N, C-alpha and C positions, 0 to 999 in steps of 0.2 A: 871476376863475376860478382855482381852486387847482390848480396843475399840479406840486406837489411830490410826485411819485409815490413817491420814495424814502421819505419820511416817512409818506405817506398809507397805504401798504400794509405798513409795517414792523410786525411783531408786537411789541406791548408788553404785558406782563402776561399774564393768562390768555387763551388763545385758544379761541373757540367756533366750530366750523366751521359750525354752523347759523346763526350771526349774520353770517358772512362772505358778502358778496354775490358772486354769479357774474356779475353784470352791472355795467357801468360806468354810473354815474348822475350823472357830473359834466357840466360845460359844454363840454368839448372835442368838437368835431364830428369826424366820420369824415374828412372832407377835410383838415381842419387837422391831425388826428392823423397821417394818412399823410404829409403834407408835413413834419411835425415829425420823423417817423422818418427820412425821406430826409436832412434837414438834420443830424440827429444822427449819422448813419452816417459822415459826413466827420469829425466830431469824434472818434468812436470810433476811426477809422483813425489819426488823428494821435496819440491817446493810446496806442494799441497800439505805434506806432513809438517813442514816448517810453519806454514800458515796456521795450521791447527794448533801446533804447540805454542806459537806466539800468542794467539788468542785475542789480539787487539784490533784486527782488521778483517775485512771480508772482500771477496772479489765477485762482482756481478758481470756476467757475460751476456750481452744482448745480441741475438742473431735474427736478422731479418732478411727476407729474400722472396722472390716470386716462387710459385709452385715449381717443384722439380729442380730447384737450384742446388740441392744437396745438404739442406740443414740437418736432417736426421742422421745421414751417414757421416757428416762432419763430427757431430757430437759422439757418435759411436766410435769413430776411428781416433779422434783426438783424446777423448776421455776414457777410452776402454781400459786403460791401465791404472787409473787412480782409485784410491780407496773410496768405495761408495758411501761410507759413513761421513765423508767430508765433502760430498758433492751432491747437489740435488738439481734435477732438470724439471722445469715447469713448462709444459706446452699449453699455450693459451688458445683455446678454441672460441667459438661464439659464446659471449657471456651468458650466464644463467640468469634466471629471474632474480635470484638473490643478489647476484653481482650487479645487475642493472638497477637494483634498489639503492646502490651506493654510487659515489662519484666514480669517474672512469679510471682513476688511479688506484682505487681501493684494493682490487683483487691482485694488483701487482705489488702493492706495498706489503700485503700479508705473506707474499711468496718470497720476500727478500731473504738472502742468506744471512744467518747470524754470524757474529764474529768468529773467525777461525774457519769459515766455510766458503766454498765456491758455489755460487748459484748460477744456473744457466737458464735464460729465458728463450725458449723456442717460440718465436714471435713474442710480442711484448706490448707494452703501453703504446708503442708506435702504431699499432693497428688502428688506434683512434684518429690518427692523422694520415692513414694510408687507405685501408679498405673503407673506412668510414668517410673518407673524403671522396673516394670514387663512387661510393654508394651513400650519400648524405642522409638518405631516409633511414639508415640503420640507427642514426643518432636519436630518432624519435622514440626508440625503446627506452631511453633514459627517463622519459615522462616529465621532462623539464621544459621542453621546447614546444611552442605552439604550432609551428609549421616548418617546413624545410627552408622557408625564406629566412629563418633565423640564422642559417648557416652561411653567413656572409664573411667577408675578409676579417672582420673584427673577431668573429667567433673562432676562426682558425688561428689567428694571432694569439688569442687567449689560451688555446690548446697548447700551442708551442711554448708559450710562457709558463704554463703549468708544468710541462715536461721539463723545461730548463730548470725551474725552481726545484722540482722533485729531485732531479739528478744532482743539482748543486748541493742540496741538503744532504743527500747520501754521501757525496764526496767529502763534505765538511765533517762528516761523522764516521769516518773510517772505512767507507766502501769505495774501492777502486772500480771504475766502470770501464769495460771494454765493449765497444759496439761494432759489430761486424755486419756489413751488407754484402751478401754473396751475389755478385753481379753476373747473372747468366744471360746469354743472348736468346732472342726469340727462336732462332734457328736451333740452338741446342735444346731449348725446352721442348720444341716439337719432336726432336729425336728421342728424348727421354719419355715423353708421353707415348710415342709409338712403341717404345720398348715395354712400357707398362701394359699396353694393350696386347702386344704380340707374345709376351712371356706370361704364361698362365699364373705362375707363382707371384707375379707382380700386379695382376689384375686388380687386387684389392686397393692398390695405391691410386688407381685412377677413378675420377668422378666426372660425370658429364658436366658438372658445374665448372670444372677446370677449363673447358673450352669457352664457356661464356665469359669467364674472367680473362682468358687469353685475348679475346676480342677487344678488351679494354686496356691493352698493353700500353699504349701511349699515355693514357690517363694515369696509369700506375707509375710510369717512368717520371711523369711530371710531379706526382705526389712524393715519390722518393727523393727526387732532386730538391724539392722545396723543404722537405722534412730534414734532410741532411744539412742543408745550408742553414736552417733555422736552429739546429740543435747540436751541431758539432762544435764543442767548446773545449777549452784546455782541461777542464775538470771531467769531461765526458766526451772524448773525441770519437769520431767515426773513422773506421777503416773500410775502404771499398775494395773487395777482393775479386779478381777475375775468377769466375766460377764455371767456365766451360770445361776446364780440366780439374776433376775432383781431387786428384792426387796433389795438385799444386795448392788448391784452396785449403786443404787440410794442413799441408806443410807450412804455409804462410800463417794460418790461424794459430797453430801451436806456438810458433815463434813469437807472435804478438802477445799471446797470453803469458808465455814464460817471461818475456821482457817486462810485462806489467807486474808480475809477481816479484821479479828481481828488484824493481824500483821501489817496492814496499819496504825494503831494508828490514826484512823479517829476522827475528832472533829467537833462538831457543831460550827458554827461561833459565836463569842462573839461580842456584840455591844460595840462600844466605848461610852464614856460619853455623847457625843453630841447626838448620835442616841438613847441612853437609855433615855435621857431627853425627846426627841421627842416622844418616845414610851409612856412614862408616861403621856405626854400631850395629846396624842391621846386617851389613856385610860380614862383620866378625861373627855375629850370631849364626849366620848361615854356614860360614866356613867351619865353625866349631861343632856343628851338628855331627852326631855319630849314628 
């Protein structure tokens, strides 16, 4: 049974969203997957502590998906056991007036994790080449462009280039980037929308705008395909995870994140001779207390 999810779902070469499965078709059972997730959460907590103690690197996790693909629940189930002092989630909604007064990357830059920390972007700078590509008029809020005719192929290439440069700069300065696209089917999204409508306690999750965005499904798929092809690089690769089965998406995600932390070669700080002698003196003082 092949359980190397990091390699299995890594984008290598040309990506076709039509060829990417939304269902997990491997041999891992749901019960074993859920148990694996619980086992791996302890390892993730230990690695987070080591990341904090090392203090020289950071981890940025970018999560993108269509509505109802399971972004929020993935964050809850994967990171529910980590120390909240070393992990911060930023959910990017429609930009504020202040955020529109800066370049499109500004609000993401100031939300980056500091060294020793894990940062999670629930949606991200990719919204500028996803929802803003499907709705190009949104870009007019930046007050830079004269009309929507400015949003031609060159405009989008410049956006992709800005994102690539942004991520390359982060990678060169101690931030490991893990990008996850939760690939849910239109059929499964429909089911989850109906659940939100039928179950009263989930009504708050549903918005009528979700239906209008659903009608643009094919445009979103084209935007995701192009964005992933333009920005999946060795220093910031994309992983495309089947998202029709939430239990599997979470299990695959935590393995990918753990593998990224393992590759950082994190180390606990070692005391020099002077500090070690001071530590021994402190130990003796405590032991001699009466």
